[in-house]
N, C-alpha and C positions, 0 to 999 in steps of 0.2 A: 499355806506354807510349803506344801509339796510343789506347787506350781513355781514358787520362787526358787526352790532348790533345783528344779528342772531347768529353769532359765539360767541359773548360775552354771550348771553343768554344760549347757549348750554354749554359753559364752566362753567357758574355759576350753571346751572342745575347739571352738573357733580359733582361740589364741594359739593353742597347740598346733592346729592345722596350718595357721599362717606362719608359724615359726618352723614348721617341718622342712620346707625347701631350703632354709638357711643351713641346716645341719644334715642335709642329705648327701648321699654318695655322689649323686649327679652334680650337685653344686661343687663338691670337692674335685670331681673330674673337670668340670668347667673351669675352675680356678687354676688347676694344673695346666690346662691347655692355654689359658691366657698368659700364665707365667712363662711358658715355653716360648711364646712369641717375643719375649724380651731377652732371650738367650741368644747369643751369637752362634750361628751354626756354620757348617762347612760350605753351604750353598748361599749364593746371592739370590734373593727373590724379589718379586714385585711387591707393591704395597699390600699390607695385610688388612687393609680397611674392610674390604668386602668379606673376607674370612671372619673377621671379628663380628661384623654385622650378622652373619649367618649363624655362628655359634651362639651369639647372644639371643637371637630370635628363637633358636632351639631351646635354650635354657628358659626363656620367658614362657614359651609354650608349655614346658614341663611344669613350671611354677603355677601357671594358670590351671593345669589339669590337677595338680596336687592339692591346691587350695579349694577345689570343688569337692562337695560331699559325695558326689557320684563318680569319683575318680576311677580310672581303670588301670589295673596293674600292668597290662601289656604296654601302656604308654611309658611307664617307668623302664620296663625292659628294653623297649626300642630306644629310649633316650640313652640308657647305659651303653647299648651297643654302638650308637652313633658317636658318643664321646670317646669311647675306648678305641674305636676305629680311627677317629681323627687324631688321637694322641699317637697311636702307632704310626699312622701316616706321616705326621709331623716329625717324629723321632727318626724314622727310617729315611726320610728325604732331606729336609732342610738341616736338621740338627747333626746327624751322623753321616749322611750321604752313603747309605748302605746299599742302595739299589741304583740301577742305571738311570741317569737323569732324563734321557729322552723318553723312556717308557714309563717312568714313574715321576711325573712332575710334582712339585711341592703343592700343598693345599692352597698356599697364598697365591701362587701363580694361576692355579685352576680357577679359583673363585674370582680372581681379578679379571678373568675373561668376561665375566658377567658385566663388568663395567666397560671394558674395551669394545666388546662385540655385541653390546645390548641391542643395537639397531638391527643387525643381521639376524640375531637369535630370535627377536620378537617378530620380525618380518617373516622368518621361517615358520614360527609358531602359528601366525595367522594364516599363512598359506596351507599348513598342514591341517589346521582346525577346519578350514573351509572344506577341504576334500573329505575330511573325516565326517563332518556333520552331514554333508550331502549324501555320501555313500552309506553312512550309518542309517540315516532316515529312510532312504530307499529300501534298504534291506529289511529294516525293522517293520516298515509298513507293509511291504509286499509279503514278507515271510509270515507275519502274524495274521494278516487278512486272508491270504490264501490258505494258510494252515488252519484257520478257523473253519472255513467252508469245507476243506478237504477232510478235516478231522470229524466234522459233523456228518458227512456223507460216507456211509460205510463202504460203498463200492469204490469211491474215489480214494478212500483211505487205504483200502487193500491194494489198489493199483499203484498209487504214488508213494506210499511210505517206503517200499523197497528201493525205489529210485532215490529218495532222499537219503537213505542209509548208505547208498553207494557214493554219492557226491559229498555228503557231509564231512567225512574224515579226510578228504583231499585237501592238503595245505594250499592256501591261496597263492603262495609264492611259486608253486609249480607252474601255473599258467600265467604268471605275471609277465614274463618276457614276451609271450605270444600276444597278450592283450596290448602291450606297449607297441608292438610291431603292427598289430591289426588296426587299432583305433587311431584317429587323426592327430590327437594331442595327448600329451602325458596326463593332463588333468582328467580327461575322459577315461583314460586307461586306469588311472588311480581310483577313480570313483567306481569303475567296473570291478576292479580287484576287490575293493572293500565290499561292494554289494554282493558279488558272487561268494566271497568268503564267508560273509555273515548270513546270507539268505538261507542257505541249506540247513545249517544247524538250527536257525530260528524257525524255519518252516517245519522241520522234523519235530522239534520240541513242542511246537503248538499242536501238531497232529496228535502227539502222545498225550498232551494235556487234555485236549478235548475228548479224545477217545477213551481216556481213563476216568472221565467225570462220573461222579456218583449218580447212578440211574435214579435214585430216589428224588434228587433235585429236579431232574428232567421230567419224571413222571408227575411230580407235584405241579410243575408249571403247565404240563399238558392238561391236567385235570381242570385247571383254571381257564382253559381255552386259549392259551397263548399261541400266537402265530409263530411260524418259523423265523421270520425276520426279527420279531420281538424277542424270541427265545435266544437267538444268537447275540443280539446287542445288549439285552437286559439281564440275561441269566448266564450264558456261557462265557461271554467276554469278561464281565466282572469277576467271574470265578477264576479266570486265567490271568488276570492282571497282576496279582502278587507274584506269580511265577515269572511273568514277563519282566517285571521291574527287578525282581531278585536276580535274574540272570544278566542284567545290563552291565554290571561291574566287570564280570569276566569277559563278556562280549566286547565291551568298550576297550579294555586293556589289550585284548588280542587284536582287535581291529586297528588300534593305534600302532602297535608294533608291526603289523602287516604293512600299514601305510609307510612307516619309516623305512622298512626294508625295500619297498617299491621305490621310494624316493632315492634310495642309494643306488638304484640301477640306472634310472634315466631322467631324474628331475634336474631342474635348474633353480629350484627354490625348495624350502621346507627344511625341517629338522634333520631328516635323513640325508639330504644334500649337504647340509652343514657338516655333519660328521664325515661323510664320504670325501668331501672336498679337502678337509684338513688331514684326513688319514692318508690321502694320496701324497701329501707333502710331509708326512711323518710328524705333523704338529699335534702330538698326542695331548698336549696341554689343553688345546681347544676341543679335541675329541672327548676327553674325559669330562670337560665342562658341558659339552653337548649331551653326553650320557646322563649326567646328573640332572640337567635341565629337563630332559625327557622324563626321568623318574619323578621329578617334582610335579610336572604337568599331569602325569597319569594319576599320581596321588590326589591331586586337587580334583580331577574329574571324578574319581571314585568317591571322594568325600561328598561332592555335589550330588552324585547319584544316591548316596546313602541318605542325605537330607531330603531329597525328593521322595525317596521310598517311604520315609517316616511320615512325611506330610500328606502324600497322595494315597498310599495304601494303608488305610486306617481300619481295615477289617481283616478278619482271618478267614482262610478257606475252611470249608467243612471237612 
């Protein structure tokens, strides 16, 4: 009988959970935003189709999160903020025209750029991702491999760690113009900027990680007669993997922004070039669209890294 009651409670909980999105504040904000689109405003705008698709996708994502039993409160808070921001944006631009039209385009016009310029935006994305992946991989491999060996050797650690501390804080954008002038192509310069910018912090963090490793783990492996090669690959490296993967999100976001800034200096393709090109013509509708697009891409990349982290790093450090 108790099992039947528990089943009834679970089913009732599911029903309540499924109805929750309908009566939520987010749904109310979503409805207000949809209604605003049917009100005649003081500005003429492009088709609101893409804007409607975007806000509907945000609402559906919220519904999906809310109907899950393991929902996270920060998803609600972020969705609240998105819809409130969009309502303020819509009211201050298209409805009441309270802000300068050139600097503050309406959301309908901004999101319509994703339809008009989708070919240019995605070609720029693929160009940026190619440079990002190549530079990121070079820095990640060299930084972690060299950091592993330097961190293991006490003499090298004492000699090279101070050098890494000097170069690590230097913003990559400082030597970007020099590398663009020095190297034969912009692609090679961009890859070098990414590699240099990411290598030093990766190298330094790996040295710290290996140098601070619990001596009991090392001593236990030595008692078993493990060789240095096996020690590094089978003991030290797995110990360091969680920290390596855990830092990828911050490193990737920083590297992507460095790449975009580099593309704004001397590129002929890429997302940074897209923004720089239209900012030169004061076409801030496309500039804002490009900024939003970059934010979406960074969010997707960080989400993918989180998924990889959960699947790959299934152990905890000691």
